[in-house]
Structures are given as C-alpha cells and as structure tokens.
N, C-alpha and C positions, 0 to 999 in steps of 0.2 A: 203965920197965915190963919186964917180963919175960914174953916171948911163949912161948905154948903149943904143946908138941910137937903135930904134925898128923897126924891120921887121916882116910883118905878110903876111898870105894867107889864104883863105877859100874855100874849094872847097866841093861839094855835089854830091853825087850819089845815084843812086837806088838801095835798097836792097830787093825789094819785092820779095819774094819766090813764087814758081809755084803754082797756084790753085790746089786744093788738098791736100795741107800742113795742118796738125791739127794746130788749133789756141789753143793759151794759155791763162789762165785767169780766167776762169769760171768752176770750178768740175761738174756745171749743164748742161753745153754746149753737144751737141751730134751732130756729124756730124763733118767733115772736111770743111775747107774753099771752097766757092763755086764761087768765084769770087775776083774782086779788085774794091773797091769802090775809093780809092785813094791811090796812090803807098807810100810804105814805103821808107824812105831814112836814110843815113848816112852823117852826116858832119864832117867834120876834119877843127879845127881852130889851124894852127899852129903859133907861135909866138915865136921871137928870139930875143934876145939881147945880145951883145957880144958873147960869145960861148955857151950861155945858150938856150936850146930850150925845149917848152913846148907844148903839145897837147892835146887839147880837142877833144874827140871823141862822138858825141852825137848821139844815135841809136834809133828807131822807132822799141824797143821790149819790153817786159815783165820784161827781166833782162837778164843776162847772169852768166857763171858761173866763179869761178876762173882760170879754166883751160884755158877756151877760152880767158880770159883776158891775162892771160900769153903769150897763144900763140901769140897773138895780137901784145903785147908788143915785144916779142923777134924777128917776123919777121919785123916788123916797124924798131928797131932798127939796126938790121942787114943791111937793104935795105937802111936805112937813117942817122943812126947814132944819131938820136934823143935817149936821154936815159929812159931807162923804167920807171924810177921815174917820169919822166916828162909827161907821157902818162896816161890821166885818159878817163877812159870809161863811159858814161853816160848815161842810158838808159831812155826812157820817160815812160815806163811802161803802154803802150797802151794793152788793153785787147783784141784788134782785130789784133793783130800779131802773127806770127808764134810759136809753140813751138820747141824746139829742141837744144836751147842755154844755158840752167841751167843745173849743174851737179846734183845737191841735194836741195831740199826744203823740210825741215823736214814736216813730217806730211800731204804732198800733193804730188800727182802724178804728177811726170815730166818724159819727155822721151828726149833722146839724138838724135841728128840727125847729124852726123859726116860729111856728105856730106854737107848738107847746111852748118855747121861750117867752112869748109874748102873754100868752096866757098866765103864766107863772108871775111874771113881771106885775101884770096888773094886781094879781091876788096878793104879791108881797108889799106893793104900794097902798094896797088897801089894809091890809095887815098893821102898817105903821101908822096910818091914819086912826086907825081903830085903839091901837096900843096909847096913841097920844092922847085922846078923848080919855082913857082910861087912868092916867097917872094919879097916883095917892102918894100920902106919906109912906115911906117905907124904910127899913133897916135891912141891913146888910153884912153876911159875915162869911169867912171862909174856912174850910176844914179839909183833911187827909185822911185818907184811909189806904187799905191795901186790898187789892183784888188779886186771889189765887184761883187757878184751876180754868181760867178763859184763855188767855193768850200765852204763847210759848215762842221763843225766839225759833223761827222757821228754818234758819239756817244751821242752826247748833242748838238743839231742843236741849241737851244735855247742860252744857257750858255757857252757852251764848248768853250776851248780857239779857237782862229785862228790865224794864220800867214798870213794877207794878201798881204804881201810887194812883189812887184815885184823887184828883184835885175838884172839892165841891164847893160851889158857890151858892148861897141860901139867902133870897131876898124874902124878908116877911115884910107884911102889912103893919099898921101900928099896934094891933092885937097879937101879934107874934105867930099868924098862920101864915105858912110858906106861900108866897103867890107864885114863886119860881125856884126851882134849883137845877144849876147848870152842873153836869156830871162831866169830868174830863178824864180819859182812860185810853191807852193806846192799843188798838189790835185791828186787824183786818177785820170786816163783820162778814166771814165766808163760811159761815156753818153750812149755809145751804150752797150746793156746788153748780156745776155748770148744766146740769140735766135739768134743775127747776126752772119753770117757767110760769111760777107764781108770783105776782108783785108782792115783793115783802121787805119789811125794814131790817131783816136779820135780828140778831140778837139784841142790839140798842132798843129795837122799837120794843121787843118782849119786855125787856126792863121796864120801860117808860109804861106799859100797860100794867104790869104788876103796882107798880108805885100809884098809879092812878087810881086802882081800886081801893088804897089806904087812904092818898089825899087827892080825892076827886076835883078838889077845884085849883090843885096845883099844875103849873105847866115845868114840865121836866125835860128838858134840853141835853143833848147828848153831843160832845164834840171829841173828836179823836185824837189820839197825843202819839205817841212813839209807834208808828203802825206799820213802816217801811219794813222792817225785817220783822215783823210779828203777826201771827195768825192763831186760827184755831185750829190748824192742821195737825199736830199732835196731842191737842186736848178733847176735841170733839169724838165722842162715840159711834156718831153716824151723823151723816146728812140730811136730818129730817126738822119737820115744825117742831116736834118732841123735844129736840137737842137744843133746837133756838130756843124755847122755852124754858129748860133747864138751864142754859148759862145765863139767859136774860134773866132768871130770879137770884143767881149768883151774883150778878150785879147789883140787882136791886137791893138785895140784901145787905151789902156794905154799904149802899148809899142810905138806906134807913140808918144804918150804926152812926155814919159821920154826922147826918143831919142832926141828929139828936144830941150830939158835942157842940155844935157851930154856935158862936157867941155874935149877935148881929149890934151892928151900929148904925147911929141915924144922920151922922155927918161924915162926908167922904169928898175926897179930890178925884175927879174924872177926867181921863185923859185919852184922845185919840190921834193916832200918827199913821200916816201911810208913805212909803219910800220907795220908788221904781228902784229896780235892779238888774244888772244884765248878768245872767247865769252863763258862766263859759262853756263851750262846748268842746269835749275833747277831740283831740288827734284820734282818727279811727284808723283800723289797719287795712290794708289794701282789700278791695274785695275779694281777690284770692287769698290771701291769708285770714281772712274773716270765715271765708267758706273752708280753710284748712281745719280751722279750730273749732266748727260745727261739726265736720266730719269727724276729729278725734273724740269729741265728746259722745257723738252718736254710737262710735265704736266702743266706748267705755260702758254706755248705757247697755248695749247690747250685750256686753261681757259680763255685766251685773245679774242681768235679767236670766243669763245663762247658767249662773254659777249658782243660783238660788238665793243673791242676798237679800236682805231684811227691806220689808216696806218701804223703812224709812229712808236707807240708802238708795234704792230705786227712785223715791220720790224726790230726793235732792238733786240725784244726776239728771231726772227729768226735766227738771226746772233749769237747771244749766242748759240742757239742750234748748228749752225755750228762750233762755236768755241768747243765747248764741246765735239763734233763728233771728231774733229782733235785732242783733249787733248787725247782723248781713244787711238786713233792710236801712238800718240807720247811716251804713256806709254809703248808700246810694241817695238816701232821703235829705242828709245832713251835708252833703258834699258843698263846700264854699262857705257853708255859716259858719260864724264865729261865737255866737251867743243866742240866748233866748231872753226876751224882755218881759218881766212880771212884775211883781212889787212883794214887799214885807208889811206887815202891820202892827202895831201893838195897839191895845188897850189895857189901861190904868184904872181899876176900879178899887181905891182904897188900898188896901195891902195886898191885892192881886194884880198881877201882871200877865196877860195874856199876850202872846206871842204867835201872831198868824203866820204860818208858812206855805205856799203856794203848791204842795206838793206832798211826798212821802218821806219825813226824816226818819232815822235809824236810832235805834235805842241809845247809843252811844252819844249821838249828837243832842237828843232831848235831854240827857241826864247832863252833859256836860253844861247846857244853858240853864239848866234849875241850880246847878252846884255853883255858877259863878255869877249869876244874877243877885243883884241888889235890892229886890224885892222880897217881902217875907215870904209869901208865896209867888211862885211862878206855874203857868201852864202853857204848854206848847201846844197849839191848835193845828194840825195838818188838813190839808184838803181846804186853806182858807183862801177864799177868793179866786182861787185859779187851780187847775191839776195840770203840771207839766212832768210830772214823772217823778223817778227813785232819785233821793238824794243819798247815796250809800255813803258809808263812812270809809276811811284808808284801808281798813283791815280787811272791808268786803271787796274792795279794788283788788287787795292784795291776791286774795284766794280766787277772786273770779266768781263769785256767786251770780245766780240770775239776775239778780237787781242790779249788779255792777255791769254786767254785759249788756243789759238792756236799757241802762240809762246813758243819755247821751252827753254828760256833763264830765268835766274834769275829775281828777281824783281828790282834790282839795274843796271840791264842794261842798262839803260838811263843816269844814273851818270856818270857810267864807261866810257860812248862813249862820253860823255861832257867832262870829264877831261882828255881823252885823245888828243881829237880834241884840246881842247885849249892848251895843251902843246906842241902839233907840230906846231901849229900857232907861238907859242912863240919861239921854237926853229927854224923855218923858214928853 
C-alpha cells in the first residue's frame, strides 16, 4: 500500500461562556460563575492524507451529550466535507466549566442550555472551515513519557493501579516546527473544588499556558485518559490557582521532554470509525434495600468521624455515601430501562490508535486496552462524544466504590468496552 502525503493544520478558539453561567461538576456547589480566571478554549486538529480527513476537537468542558456531537458533526461535514466518522470531540472534564452541554447523566442533575450549544456549534464549524483553509504539508510522530505527582488512584492511593503514561502526538510543518501537540494523560481535573466560582480549565489549561510561552505558535491539545478512578485528591496541596499552576507546570515539563524525542514522518494512513453501542443497565436493588445500604454507609461514616479516623479514610467513606445516595436515585430514575444508547469511536493516525469512550473508564480498563492493542501506540480518550457516567472495573463493583454505586451499568461493562474497542482497532 502506498501511504498518502500528509497535510495538517490546527486552530484554537475561545469558548468561554458569559459570567453568570452555571458551572458543572459538583453537586455541592452553590451559585453561578462569578468571573473568569482563565479562558476556556476549543482546539481543532485537522489531518488529511489522500482523500481521507480526520478532525480531533478538544473542548474545555465537563462533557457533551450525543445530540450536541451529532449536530457538530453534521454542520462540519456540511461546511467542509470532513466525514462524520472522522470527527471526534474530546472533553477535558474540567469542573470549573459551564453547564448546559450534556443531555442526560443518570443519577445526577444536568441542565441543557440550547443557546450556549448553538453558539458553540457555530464556533466549531467556523474553526473547521478555518483549519481547512490552513492545511499545509506536515509530518507526524508519536512518543511516550511518564507523569508523576499529579494523579493517584482515588479509591486506593497507596496500592491502587495507575496509568502514569503520557502519550504524545506531535505534528510538525515541513520546517520541523510543531504546529500542534496532543497530550493524552488520565486524571480528573479537580484541583479546584466546589467552592470555586471562577471559570477555569484547571491544570490542563495551566499546562497549555506554560507550553505556549515556549512555543507561542503551537496549538496544544489535552485529551483525558484513565480518569474514572484517578484524581488529584491525594496529591494536591491545596485547592487554589497556585496549585493549578504547579500541577500544570509538572505536566508541561514532561510534554517538553517527550516532544524533544519524537521522530516525525510525512506519509501515513488515516482511519476514522464510529459504531453505535448499547450499554446494559444493571439490576438495581429495591428502593428499600438501596436506602438500607445508604443508612449503613452513613452510620459507618459517622463512626469514622467519631473515632478520629484519618482524612483519607473519612474522604473515601464520604464518597461511598455520595455514591449510595445516587444509587437510591437510580433505582427510581432507571426503572424499566435496559440499556443506554451511545457510541464508540476510533481514529488511526499512522502508528497511533485513538480509542474514544463516551464516559469515564478506569485504570485497569485503559491498561488492558493498551496492552492488547495491535497498534504500536494506543491512547484511550475518555469523555469522547458523550458523557454517560462511570465505567467501573469488576474489582470496583466487588468492593462497592463510589463510582460503582453511582454507575448505572452492569459489572461487566469494562470488559465489554475493552472487547468492542479492540475489535474496532483491528477492523480499522
């Protein structure tokens, strides 16, 4: 097979919502946004080889719904000819971004903002047109690094699994200058807590800002990876913007290191594929039993507090109570439903396979996909095209973590997604 010559471009646009827009991410948050600490952006990387085009769109949002994604794809395809199967939307999952983009998140209250969605769709369509006009000969390469000190397994910080791997895609112009760099690293961007009312991209935004000071003409894209059971809960020193910057600098440092080692090439194959998937909803306990589980966990939490237990033990017990609270809601909200309809997506860019999952995969799942993938490099992108909640692994269901209690899916959901993803990578 003769591989096609590569063309690429990248653009970045501002998608910061108006101050006063409600923020998404924390049920305990009160009030609407009161200001902007740092702007929220969308970046679009367009890659073309022969007649094949793929576009990776990264958004500083908690997540988006499938309806929003389909409208974005339809408008971009209509305006540019980029096929819908080649357009992937990846959200950073910042908890300091606007509400209004998610259709439904079982067990949690979400609200739709049609006006905000309409404006953003127009912006993204314009970004795609702009990127298409900027296409130029390019070279592409992939590298790996290790990020330490940002994320940790939030259910078992001492012994729980972690995916510290940074997967990096570098796209150069013909002169060897990086026009775009995509970083893939898994961790909840939750340095900032529920009391924060300032719009922010959290540590991924701080990492991009640090990198742009060195490469001002480069578009840096962040995609989240094994984030479902990983956060900054046990690594952050405080929940301040100073800490956001510190962690952003840590990520930026590893990106710079890997960038310098990547070797790029000018001819490669591109593939984009989207497949619908039905996620099976689990059998819930009766409302009475669910409420009994909640009461038992609440009692255990109070006993920990009374005994002077460690902050970490109290925090884990608190999240289990929160999960059990959501489970009570799910027993009523999902009564009679058997599945959730969504989609999986893969993009292949030469040696790199991107697996887009529509929710929050756990570390064991991502490590499994990477280990079994036939691609030389594989990155799993969470919050891709849709946000439908947690995909806990079997171990998490066994021990009853917050994520397992609050997930609507069967306990084999991780294995199902792994097998479907690997099959899609094989089919290409």
